[in-house]
C-alpha positions in Angstrom: 105.7 120.0 84.9 106.4 116.4 86.0 109.8 117.1 87.7 108.3 119.8 89.9 105.3 117.5 90.7 107.6 114.8 91.8 109.1 116.9 94.4 105.9 118.8 95.5 104.0 115.5 95.9 106.8 113.6 97.8 105.9 114.9 101.2 102.6 116.3 102.7 104.3 119.4 104.0 104.8 120.5 100.4 101.1 120.6 99.7 100.4 124.2 100.2 103.1 124.9 97.6 101.7 122.2 95.3 98.3 124.0 95.6 99.6 127.3 94.6 101.2 125.6 91.4 97.9 123.9 90.6 96.0 127.1 91.1 98.3 128.8 88.6 98.0 125.8 86.2 94.1 125.9 86.5 94.1 129.7 85.5 96.4 128.9 82.5 93.9 126.0 81.3 90.8 128.0 81.8 91.8 131.2 80.2 94.0 129.5 77.7 90.9 127.6 76.4 89.1 130.9 75.8 87.1 130.9 79.0 86.7 133.8 81.6 85.6 133.3 85.1 82.8 135.4 86.7 82.5 134.6 90.5 79.9 135.8 92.9 80.5 135.0 96.4 77.7 135.3 99.0 80.1 134.5 101.8 83.9 134.5 101.9 85.9 131.6 103.4 88.1 132.2 106.4 91.8 131.5 105.6 92.2 129.6 108.9 89.2 127.3 108.7 88.5 124.1 107.0 85.4 123.6 104.8 83.6 121.0 102.7 83.2 122.2 99.1 80.3 120.7 97.2 79.5 121.6 93.6 77.5 120.4 90.8 79.6 118.3 88.3 78.7 119.6 84.7 82.0 119.0 82.7 85.6 117.9 82.9 86.7 121.6 83.6 84.9 121.7 86.9 87.8 120.6 89.2 90.0 123.3 87.8 87.3 126.0 88.3 87.0 124.8 91.9 90.8 125.0 92.3 90.9 128.4 90.8 88.3 129.9 93.1 90.1 129.0 96.4 93.4 130.3 97.7 93.0 127.9 100.6 94.5 124.4 99.9 91.7 121.9 99.2 92.1 118.1 99.1 89.7 116.2 96.6 88.0 113.0 97.4 87.9 111.1 94.1 87.1 107.8 92.7 89.8 105.1 92.6 89.3 104.3 88.9 91.2 107.5 87.9 94.4 105.9 89.1 94.5 103.9 85.8 95.0 107.0 83.8 98.7 107.1 82.5 100.8 109.8 84.2 97.9 111.7 85.7 97.0 108.6 87.8 100.5 108.6 89.4 100.1 112.1 90.8 96.5 111.7 91.4 97.0 109.0 93.9 99.5 111.0 95.8 97.4 114.1 96.4 93.8 112.8 96.3 91.9 111.0 99.0 90.8 108.0 97.0 87.8 106.0 97.6 86.4 102.7 96.1 82.7 103.4 96.1 81.9 99.6 95.8 84.1 98.8 98.9 82.5 99.6 102.3 85.9 99.5 104.0 87.4 101.9 101.5 84.5 104.4 102.1 85.0 104.1 105.9 88.8 104.7 105.6 88.1 108.0 103.9 87.2 109.5 107.3 90.7 108.8 108.7 92.6 110.0 105.7 90.5 113.2 105.4 91.0 113.9 109.0 94.6 113.9 108.5 94.4 116.6 105.8 92.0 119.0 107.7 94.9 120.9 109.2 95.9 124.4 109.1 93.0 125.6 106.9 93.0 122.7 104.4 89.7 121.9 103.2 88.0 118.9 101.3 86.1 118.9 98.1 83.7 116.4 96.7 81.4 116.5 93.7 78.5 114.8 95.5 76.8 113.6 92.4 79.6 111.2 92.0 79.7 111.5 88.2 79.0 113.9 85.4 75.3 113.4 84.4 73.9 113.6 81.0 72.9 117.1 79.7 69.2 116.6 80.2 69.8 116.1 83.9 69.9 119.4 85.8 71.3 117.8 89.0 71.7 114.3 89.9 70.9 112.8 93.4 73.7 113.3 95.9 75.7 110.5 97.5 76.3 110.6 101.2 79.9 110.8 101.5 80.4 114.7 101.6 77.7 115.0 104.2 78.9 112.3 106.6 82.5 113.8 106.5 81.2 117.3 107.1 79.2 116.1 110.2 82.1 114.0 111.4 84.5 116.9 111.4 82.0 119.6 112.1 83.0 121.7 109.0 80.6 123.9 107.0 79.3 123.0 103.6 80.3 125.4 100.9 77.8 125.0 98.0 79.1 126.1 94.6 77.1 126.5 91.4 78.6 126.1 87.9 76.1 127.4 85.5 77.8 127.0 82.2 79.9 123.8 82.1 77.5 121.9 79.8 77.1 124.8 77.5 80.9 125.7 77.2 82.6 122.5 77.7 80.1 119.8 76.7 80.8 116.0 76.4 79.4 116.4 72.8 82.3 117.0 70.5 80.2 119.3 68.3 79.1 121.6 71.2 81.0 124.1 73.3 82.7 127.5 72.7 84.8 130.1 74.6 82.9 132.2 76.8 82.1 133.4 80.4 82.1 130.6 83.0 79.8 131.9 85.8 80.3 130.5 89.4 78.2 131.3 92.5 79.6 130.5 96.0 76.3 130.4 98.1 76.0 131.0 101.8 77.6 128.2 103.8 75.6 125.5 105.5 76.7 125.1 109.1 77.1 121.6 110.6 77.6 122.7 114.2 75.8 120.2 116.6 74.6 117.9 113.9 74.8 114.3 114.2 75.0 111.5 111.6 71.2 111.1 111.9 71.0 114.6 110.3 73.0 113.5 107.3 70.0 113.2 104.9 68.5 116.4 105.8 72.0 118.1 105.3 72.3 116.4 102.0 68.7 117.5 100.9 69.3 121.1 102.0 72.6 121.3 100.0 71.0 119.6 97.0 68.1 122.1 97.1 70.3 125.1 97.2 72.3 124.1 94.1 69.2 122.7 92.2 67.2 125.9 92.8 70.0 128.1 91.6 70.4 126.0 88.3 66.7 125.9 87.7 66.2 129.7 88.4 69.1 130.4 85.9 67.7 128.1 83.2 64.3 129.7 83.5 65.6 133.2 83.4 67.9 132.5 80.4 64.9 131.0 78.5 63.0 134.2 79.0 65.7 136.4 77.6 67.1 136.7 74.1 70.6 137.7 75.4 73.3 135.9 73.3 75.1 133.2 75.4 78.4 135.1 75.5 76.7 138.2 77.0 74.8 136.4 79.7 74.6 138.5 82.9 75.2 137.0 86.3 71.7 137.8 87.7 68.8 136.0 89.3 65.2 137.0 88.6 64.5 136.9 92.3 
C-alpha cells in the first residue's frame, strides 16, 4: 500500500480519502485475524462536528478498532517515539499529531497543530492513559492532554470502552484467540462553557465513565459461566 500512502499523505486535503483507505484496512485487519466487532452506541456522532475520542488502551489492536468505528476522519495524537519504527514511522509522522511527553514546548505545540486539523468534521483521538497498562490494571490514571484540548476547542468528549482487548489480543504470547470484540460508545461529555480550571473534573468524569463500564462488565462476566466467545453485550444494571 506504500505507493498509495505516499500520494494520500502528501497533502492535507487528501486526508479524508486517506481515512477511508485506513478504515477499509482496519476492517481487513480485524476480521482477517478472526475478530468480529460488536458496537453499542449510546449516542451517534454528527458528521459535521468535531469530537475528542477517548478510549481505554488495552492492546495493539485498539487504534484499528477506533478507526473502524468512525466514518468521520479522526487525527490521532501520538507519542513521538513511534517515529523510529521502520516504514510505519515514515507515514506516522505525516498523519499523526506527534508529542514528546518529556518536552513542555512539544506538549504546548499540540494545541496549534490540532487546531489546524479540527476542520470540516475532523476529530481528534487520544488514548489518555498514554500507554497500554499491564493486564492486572483495569484502567490507568489519565493524562491531561485530551481534556486540555477538548476545553481549548470546546469539543465534546466521546468515551469509548474496549472490553476484550486484553483477552483477545494480549501482550502475552500464549494468550488470545479469535472472538467478539465488544465496543461501547458512551454518551458524550460536553465541554461547553468549561475553562481550563475544569480540566481535572473533566478528566475524572471521563475516567469514571470508562472505569465503571469495565468494572461492571468484569463483575458480570465473573458471575456467569458463559464461554468467552459467546459473551453477550449486556450490563447487569
